[in-house]
N, C-alpha and C positions, 0 to 999 in steps of 0.2 A: 179102354184106357181111362184111368181116373181123372176127374177134373181137378185142375189146380185151384187151390184156395185163393181167393182174391182178398187181399188185405186193404181195407180202406185206409189211405194215409190221412194223417192229421191235417187239419186245415193249415195252409201256409199263412205267412204274415199278410201277403197281398189279399188272399181270400178273406181273412178276418177284417182287414182295413176297409175293403170295398163293401163287405157285408154290413159293416157298421155304418158306412155312408148311406147305403141303401136304407137301412133301418131308420136312420135319422131323417132322410128325405121322406120316406113313406109315412112316418109319424106326423110330419108336417102337413102332407097332402090330406091325411085322414082327419087331422084336427081342424082343418079349414072348414070342414062341413060344407063344401061346395059341391058335393056329389048329389045328383038328382034322384038317385035310387032310394025309394021309400024305406027299404030295408036297412039302409045305412044312415038315413036322416036322424040326427039327434042322438045317435049312439056313441057311446064313449068306448073306444077300442085302443088296446095297448099293443104295440108291436114289440114282442119280447125278444125275438131272435130272427136273424136272416142267415140261412145256410146257403152258401153259393157253391156251385160245382167248380172243380179245378180249371175248367176251360172258361169260366165266367159266363157261360151262356144260359144257365139255368139257376134260378134262385127259389128256395122255399122260405116262405115268410110265416113264422108262427105268431099267431095273435091270440089275445085273451080279451073278452069283453070286460069292461070295468066292473069291479065287484059290486057296486051299488045297483047296476042295471042288469044283473044276471038273472035270467029266468031259464027254466028247463027248455032246451032246444034252441035257445036264442043264438048260441054260438054257431050251431050249424047253419042257421039262416044268414048270419053275418058272413060266414066263410063262403057260402054260395054267392052271396052279393059281391063279396070282394073278388072272387074268381071271375064273375061276370065282368067286373070293372077292371080286370088285370090289363087289358089293352090300353085303357086310359092311364093307368099307373105307369105302364111301361113307357108310354110317350112322355109323360111328365118326368120320369127318371132319366130319359135320354137327354132332356134339357138341363136337369139339375145336377147329375153326376157325370163327370167327364169319363167316358169309356168308349172303346171302339165299337162294341156291340152292346146294346141294351138287353139284359137277360130276360128270358121267359119267366114269368112270375107264377107261382102257385102258392096259394094260401092254405094254411092248415091251423087246426086248433092247437094251442099249447096247453096240455093238460099237466105239465110238470108241477104247477102250483097245487092242483087238486091232489096229485100224488104225494107231494110233500105234506099236505094237510092230513091225508089219510095215514101216512107213517107217523106223523106227530101224535094223532089220536091214538094209534096203536101203542106208542111208547108210554102214554099217560094212562093206558088201561090198567086197572088195579091188578088183574091176573098177570099181565106181563111185568109190572113193577115187582110183584111178589116173586116171580120167577127169577127176575134179574137180581133181586136182593139176596136170594139164596147163595150161600157160599158153597162152592164145590168141595166134596169130600176128598181128602188126600188119598192118593192111590197107594194100595198095599204092594210091597215088593215081594 
């Protein structure tokens, strides 16, 4: 019997609102620099997006290291450290954001900025510019 395709619904208004509240609160916790983890000490981290499940029990937090402090592999170290501190952040969120259940937190690297830069550089490539500048030939009937 063929499997039914599962369609992921768009995030509802409540999910978006709570995700934004969580993003704002986490940004504040990280900016306080009160974490004892040496992998997080003095690091500038941007919380770019929070995706929360429809039942509000799981949240995926996308982060990006601040551009000035970006080194190869630094983002992976920061994500590992944030995932180790997820329990601490969950407890702080329970006090800061009014919810019935504080969600499980999972941190991931947000590489959408890198992807946008890659596409931008491709669009400015002389070969691509020349290809785009060509006018298509009219079709013969």
